[in-house]
DRENKOLFI-699570 format. One line per 2 residues: their letters; for each residue x, y, z of N, C-alpha, C. Coordinates in pm, whole numbers, plus 50000, padded with zeros to 5 digits. Layout:
% residues N
a = X Y Z X Y Z X Y Z | ...
This chain:
% residues 238
md = 88806 04727 51432 88911 04813 51486 88973 04755 51613 | 88892 04691 51698 88943 04639 51824 89051 04533 51803
wi = 89031 04445 51703 89129 04339 51682 89260 04396 51629 | 89255 04508 51558 89377 04573 51511 89453 04632 51630
ls = 89379 04699 51718 89443 04760 51835 89503 04657 51929 | 89450 04534 51926 89502 04430 52014 89648 04397 51986
ff = 89695 04427 51865 89835 04402 51830 89929 04504 51896 | 89874 04615 51943 89956 04723 51997 89946 04734 52149
kk = 89887 04635 52212 89878 04638 52358 89894 04497 52412 | 89938 04488 52535 89950 04361 52605 89887 04377 52742
id = 89798 04286 52777 89727 04296 52904 89763 04176 52992 | 89812 04203 53110 89840 04099 53209 89735 04108 53319
si = 89654 04004 53333 89552 04002 53437 89614 03965 53571 | 89559 04022 53678 89607 03995 53813 89495 03926 53890
ev = 89525 03809 53944 89425 03735 54020 89410 03798 54159 | 89290 03839 54191 89265 03899 54323 89132 03849 54377
dq = 89122 03849 54509 88995 03820 54576 88931 03955 54606 | 88854 04006 54509 88804 04143 54519 88720 04167 54644
es = 88635 04072 54681 88545 04095 54793 88621 04110 54925 | 88717 04021 54948 88789 04026 55075 88878 04148 55084
ia = 88932 04194 54970 89021 04310 54970 88942 04440 54982 | 88832 04449 54911 88764 04578 54896 88654 04604 54998
ke = 88595 04500 55057 88475 04517 55137 88494 04617 55251 | 88602 04604 55328 88625 04693 55442 88646 04836 55395
kv = 88722 04855 55286 88750 04988 55237 88626 05055 55182 | 88538 04977 55119 88415 05035 55065 88333 05096 55177
te = 88321 05024 55288 88245 05075 55402 88307 05204 55455 | 88440 05206 55463 88511 05325 55513 88489 05443 55420
lk = 88498 05419 55289 88481 05526 55191 88339 05580 55195 | 88243 05490 55206 88103 05533 55210 88076 05620 55332
sn = 88128 05581 55449 88105 05660 55571 88176 05794 55563 | 88294 05799 55501 88365 05925 55484 88283 06022 55401
ne = 88221 05970 55295 88143 06055 55206 88023 06116 55278 | 87961 06038 55365 87841 06085 55432 87872 06191 55537
sk = 87996 06192 55590 88027 06281 55701 88094 06411 55656 | 88135 06419 55529 88209 06537 55484 88123 06628 55398
ql = 88144 06757 55414 88084 06855 55326 88185 06884 55215 | 88167 06825 55099 88262 06839 54989 88237 06968 54914
di = 88340 07047 54898 88328 07171 54821 88352 07139 54675 | 88260 07059 54619 88274 07011 54482 88143 07038 54408
rl = 88155 07081 54284 88037 07115 54204 88060 07075 54059 | 87952 07082 53979 87964 07055 53837 88041 07167 53767
mt = 88115 07130 53667 88192 07226 53587 88098 07319 53510 | 88138 07445 53498 88069 07540 53411 88166 07589 53304
kd = 88115 07656 53205 88202 07703 53096 88304 07805 53146 | 88269 07876 53253 88363 07973 53309 88488 07906 53369
dc = 88480 07775 53392 88593 07703 53451 88695 07658 53347 | 88664 07674 53219 88747 07615 53113 88893 07660 53121
rr = 88915 07789 53145 89054 07838 53147 89133 07778 53263 | 89073 07771 53381 89144 07714 53496 89164 07563 53478
it = 89064 07494 53425 89078 07351 53400 89189 07325 53298 | 89201 07415 53201 89310 07404 53103 89445 07402 53174
ei = 89464 07493 53268 89592 07500 53340 89617 07373 53422 | 89512 07322 53486 89528 07201 53569 89564 07080 53482
lf = 89492 07062 53372 89520 06949 53283 89655 06965 53214 | 89692 07089 53183 89821 07115 53119 89936 07066 53207
hg = 89930 07098 53336 90037 07057 53427 90023 06910 53467 | 89900 06861 53474 89879 06723 53516 89914 06619 53411
fy = 89895 06657 53283 89920 06562 53174 90015 06622 53070 | 90114 06696 53118 90200 06773 53028 90270 06686 52924
qf = 90335 06579 52967 90410 06496 52873 90318 06431 52771 | 90203 06388 52816 90104 06327 52727 90057 06428 52622
iq = 90024 06549 52667 89974 06652 52577 90082 06695 52478 | 90204 06715 52529 90313 06757 52442 90344 06650 52337
yl = 90335 06524 52377 90358 06414 52283 90257 06420 52168 | 90130 06444 52201 90026 06448 52099 90040 06569 52008
ig = 90057 06686 52068 90054 06811 51991 90185 06835 51918 | 90297 06794 51979 90425 06807 51911 90478 06948 51906
kd = 90444 07029 52004 90491 07167 52009 90576 07189 52134 | 90676 07274 52122 90764 07302 52235 90720 07426 52314
ed = 90639 07512 52251 90598 07636 52317 90480 07610 52409 | 90499 07636 52539 90392 07610 52636 90268 07694 52608
va = 90286 07818 52563 90171 07904 52535 90085 07845 52424 | 90149 07792 52321 90075 07731 52210 90000 07607 52257
il = 90065 07525 52341 90001 07405 52393 89881 07443 52480 | 89898 07541 52567 89788 07587 52653 89668 07632 52571
ni = 89694 07705 52465 89587 07757 52380 89511 07643 52314 | 89583 07541 52267 89519 07428 52201 89434 07349 52301
vr = 89488 07326 52421 89412 07253 52523 89286 07330 52561 | 89298 07461 52575 89180 07543 52609 89074 07533 52499
ll = 89116 07540 52374 89021 07529 52263 88952 07392 52262 | 89029 07288 52293 88971 07153 52299 88864 07144 52407
ie = 88893 07200 52525 88797 07192 52636 88673 07274 52603 | 88689 07393 52550 88575 07477 52516 88492 07413 52405
yn = 88559 07354 52306 88489 07291 52193 88405 07173 52240 | 88457 07098 52339 88391 06977 52386 88312 06999 52515
fr = 88288 07126 52552 88227 07156 52681 88094 07083 52700 | 88010 07080 52599 87878 07019 52612 87886 06868 52635
ry = 88001 06807 52607 88017 06664 52628 88061 06632 52771 | 88090 06736 52849 88141 06716 52984 88030 06731 53088
qd = 87917 06662 53064 87803 06683 53154 87825 06625 53293 | 87920 06534 53310 87946 06478 53443 88090 06507 53484
ty = 88132 06631 53463 88265 06675 53503 88252 06763 53627 | 88329 06729 53731 88321 06799 53859 88452 06871 53888
va = 88439 06986 53955 88558 07061 53996 88557 07075 54148 | 88677 07079 54206 88694 07099 54350 88747 07240 54372
ev = 88680 07313 54459 88719 07451 54486 88786 07463 54623 | 88889 07544 54628 88956 07579 54753 88960 07731 54759
ns = 88891 07789 54858 88881 07935 54868 88832 07997 54737 | 88727 07936 54682 88661 07983 54559 88748 07971 54435
ev = 88859 07900 54444 88946 07879 54329 88944 07731 54292 | 88920 07703 54163 88919 07564 54117 89060 07506 54126
eg = 89074 07396 54199 89206 07334 54218 89207 07185 54183 | 89094 07133 54136 89089 06992 54097 88976 06968 54001
vc = 88988 06863 53919 88884 06833 53822 88883 06683 53795 | 88764 06628 53776 88753 06489 53732 88629 06474 53646
rl = 88639 06387 53548 88527 06360 53459 88481 06216 53477 | 88351 06199 53498 88292 06066 53511 88215 06030 53385
tf = 88219 05903 53350 88142 05852 53238 88067 05729 53285 | 87937 05724 53254 87853 05613 53296 87811 05531 53174
sd = 87762 05410 53200 87723 05323 53089 87608 05381 53009 | 87530 05472 53069 87420 05535 52997 87452 05678 52953
si = 87580 05718 52960 87618 05852 52917 87593 05868 52767 | 87553 05987 52728 87523 06012 52586 87646 05996 52500
dr = 87758 06050 52543 87882 06043 52465 87992 05990 52554 | 88036 05867 52526 88134 05803 52613 88274 05805 52554
km = 88290 05861 52435 88421 05860 52370 88506 05977 52415 | 88635 05970 52379 88726 06079 52410 88685 06203 52330
pg = 88722 06324 52377 88683 06448 52311 88725 06452 52164 | 88645 06524 52084 88676 06539 51943 88768 06658 51917
lp = 88814 06670 51792 88905 06778 51755 88836 06873 51658 | 88828 07002 51692 88771 07100 51599 88864 07120 51480
gm = 88806 07155 51366 88885 07171 51245 88996 07274 51257 | 88972 07383 51331 89073 07488 51342 89198 07439 51415
iv = 89182 07336 51502 89298 07280 51570 89369 07180 51480 | 89292 07096 51410 89352 06998 51319 89439 07067 51216
dd = 89396 07183 51168 89473 07256 51068 89609 07297 51120 | 89622 07310 51251 89747 07354 51313 89837 07237 51352
fs = 89787 07114 51336 89863 06994 51371 89953 06952 51255 | 90068 06897 51289 90155 06836 51189 90099 06698 51154
pk = 90136 06639 51040 90091 06503 51007 90125 06403 51117 | 90242 06417 51179 90282 06326 51287 90187 06342 51407
si = 90151 06467 51440 90061 06490 51553 89922 06433 51525 | 89876 06447 51402 89745 06393 51364 89745 06241 51379
lr = 89854 06176 51332 89864 06030 51343 89864 05988 51489 | 89945 06055 51571 89951 06020 51713 89817 06039 51781
tl = 89749 06148 51746 89619 06177 51808 89515 06075 51769 | 89512 06037 51642 89416 05936 51596 89442 05801 51662
cs = 89570 05762 51667 89605 05633 51728 89576 05634 51878 | 89613 05744 51944 89593 05754 52088 89445 05758 52123
gs = 89368 05833 52045 89224 05841 52071 89156 05706 52052 | 89195 05633 51948 89136 05501 51924 89171 05405 52037
ma = 89297 05408 52081 89337 05318 52189 89267 05355 52320 | 89256 05486 52348 89189 05530 52470 89044 05484 52472
nn = 88974 05499 52360 88835 05454 52353 88826 05302 52370 | 88926 05230 52319 88928 05085 52332 88948 05043 52477
lm = 89042 05110 52547 89073 05074 52685 88966 05119 52782 | 88890 05222 52745 88792 05280 52837 88650 05236 52808
ki = 88633 05123 52739 88498 05072 52717 88437 05031 52851 | 88314 05071 52871 88250 05042 52999 88127 04953 52977
ee = 88100 04871 53077 87988 04779 53071 87868 04836 53147 | 87756 04770 53130 87634 04812 53200 87659 04816 53350
gd = 87621 04927 53413 87638 04941 53557 87773 04993 53599 | 87857 05032 53502 87990 05084 53533 87990 05235 53545
cl = 88084 05286 53625 88120 05427 53625 88270 05434 53602 | 88311 05509 53502 88453 05526 53470 88497 05667 53509
iq = 88607 05677 53585 88670 05807 53607 88764 05828 53489 | 88719 05908 53393 88794 05922 53268 88925 06000 53288
fl = 88920 06105 53368 89044 06172 53407 89023 06242 53541 | 89133 06260 53612 89133 06330 53741 89267 06401 53754
av = 89264 06529 53787 89387 06607 53802 89368 06712 53910 | 89479 06747 53975 89479 06846 54083 89580 06955 54049
ge = 89548 07079 54085 89636 07192 54060 89776 07168 54115 | 89876 07219 54043 90016 07191 54075 90053 07231 54218
nc = 89998 07341 54268 90034 07391 54400 89947 07335 54512 | 89853 07248 54479 89761 07195 54580 89769 07043 54592
rg = 89870 06983 54535 89882 06838 54545 89928 06799 54685 | 89884 06682 54728 89920 06635 54861 89836 06694 54973
kg = 89727 06764 54938 89642 06828 55038 89504 06763 55048 | 89488 06647 54987 89364 06572 55001 89259 06600 54895
ig = 89290 06685 54796 89191 06718 54694 89161 06597 54605 | 89267 06525 54567 89246 06404 54486 89159 06303 54559
kl = 89181 06289 54689 89101 06196 54768 88955 06240 54771 | 88931 06371 54787 88793 06421 54789 88723 06395 54656
ll = 88796 06412 54546 88737 06387 54415 88707 06238 54395 | 88794 06152 54445 88768 06008 54437 88647 05970 54521
eh = 88636 06028 54641 88522 06001 54727 88392 06051 54663 | 88399 06170 54605 88279 06225 54540 88240 06141 54419
sy = 88337 06091 54347 88309 06005 54231 88237 05878 54277 | 88284 05820 54387 88218 05701 54442 88074 05733 54481
yq = 88054 05848 54545 87919 05889 54587 87826 05904 54466 | 87876 05968 54360 87794 05986 54240 87761 05853 54175
ae = 87860 05762 54169 87837 05631 54110 87733 05553 54191 | 87744 05561 54324 87648 05493 54411 87509 05551 54390
kr = 87499 05682 54380 87369 05748 54361 87305 05709 54228 | 87388 05683 54126 87337 05644 53995 87308 05494 53986
gc = 87330 05421 54095 87301 05278 54095 87406 05193 54027 | 87528 05243 54016 87636 05167 53951 87679 05050 54039
kr = 87733 04947 53974 87781 04829 54045 87930 04839 54076 | 88002 04915 53996 88145 04932 54022 88193 05061 53959
iw = 88306 05108 54008 88369 05229 53956 88515 05196 53928 | 88569 05244 53816 88707 05208 53783 88776 05321 53706
ll = 88908 05307 53694 88989 05406 53624 89120 05341 53580 | 89190 05408 53488 89322 05366 53445 89425 05459 53508
vs = 89532 05403 53562 89634 05482 53629 89770 05444 53572 | 89848 05543 53531 89983 05517 53484 90070 05472 53601
ls = 90149 05369 53580 90237 05322 53686 90354 05417 53709 | 90366 05517 53623 90466 05622 53647 90416 05725 53748
np = 90292 05705 53797 90233 05792 53899 90198 05708 54022 | 90302 05655 54091 90276 05564 54203 90201 05628 54319
qf = 90216 05760 54339 90146 05825 54450 89995 05815 54433 | 89949 05842 54310 89804 05836 54287 89754 05692 54292
kn = 89833 05600 54239 89794 05458 54244 89782 05413 54389 | 89877 05454 54473 89871 05417 54615 89748 05477 54682
lc = 89714 05601 54647 89596 05665 54705 89470 05586 54670 | 89458 05547 54543 89342 05469 54501 89333 05338 54578
eq = 89446 05273 54597 89447 05145 54668 89414 05163 54816 | 89454 05275 54875 89419 05304 55014 89268 05319 55031
lg = 89201 05363 54925 89056 05381 54930 88981 05255 54887 | 89055 05147 54861 88989 05020 54832 88993 04976 54688
yv = 89046 05058 54597 89056 05018 54457 89153 04901 54444 | 89119 04809 54356 89199 04688 54337 89251 04685 54194
st = 89382 04663 54179 89442 04653 54047 89415 04514 53990 | 89347 04510 53875 89310 04382 53815 89386 04353 53686
kv = 89442 04456 53625 89514 04436 53498 89629 04535 53489 | 89736 04492 53423 89844 04582 53385 89849 04583 53232
ir = 89837 04702 53174 89827 04716 53029 89951 04786 52977 | 90018 04724 52882 90135 04784 52817 90094 04827 52678
vr = 90118 04953 52646 90077 05010 52518 90199 05063 52446 | 90208 05040 52316 90322 05088 52238 90328 05241 52240
pl = 90449 05299 52235 90465 05445 52247 90381 05525 52149 | 90357 05473 52029 90278 05547 51931 90141 05581 51985
fa = 90093 05502 52079 89959 05523 52133 89963 05603 52264 | 90069 05683 52278 90078 05792 52377 90111 05751 52520
fg = 90061 05639 52564 90087 05606 52704 90236 05580 52727 | 90296 05498 52642 90440 05481 52647 90491 05396 52762
se = 90411 05374 52863 90453 05294 52978 90336 05209 53024 | 90359 05134 53129 90255 05046 53178 90141 05125 53242
vs = 90020 05076 53222 89901 05138 53281 89828 05030 53360 | 89783 05064 53477 89711 04968 53561 89563 05002 53562
kl = 89478 04900 53550 89334 04919 53561 89292 04885 53703 | 89234 04982 53773 89190 04962 53911 89039 04977 53919
wl = 88975 04889 53994 88831 04905 54010 88787 04871 54151 | 88666 04917 54183 88613 04905 54318 88465 04869 54311
ni = 88427 04762 54381 88285 04727 54391 88212 04832 54472 | 88088 04856 54436 88004 04949 54511 87904 04870 54593
sa = 87905 04891 54724 87818 04814 54812 87673 04851 54792 | 87586 04755 54815 87443 04780 54798 87389 04868 54909
């Protein structure tokens, strides 16, 4: 399957001196984590509805492309069913609370995670999909699993999103810092994520925290991304 998917993507590697670029930022990020009381906890099933709203607004174009529906209520319902159906697979999903309200979410995947693939589709949702949506979902899911393969000692931030009304208030930064802390606690050697270049604000935030862009990946529109994606990673200090 991997060699087939290689025809639908193009990867440009970027030469960087990772140690000289990242070393100072790693120290800064580590000290920030130790000094802050993060209001972040593991996701519970009661959070599914709020997480649905955050992911709906954070990845709206991506979700609409896959599902192929114009009605926001229908899309919200499908996303909620997906999250509830796959809840047990989200064992390393964290939420950020502001005044007891969930306003951010991120999912981490480790090299020893039980299930490292993208979420599955329950039959009741597949029945509601058009043939075009099923094709897009299968292609997109296969490509996502291909791009998100992790090696021994890796931590992958599979997704990260912040509530629409709370962006620009440091929640994304707190989730990135907490992700680094969890990866360090698990003995990981590096932490990485994929960032769409159509989201320059988040890419800049990652780079401010020491993440280094090592690859630019172009994926054909059928595989949902539709634009360039950058792979950013950060060494974890011993």
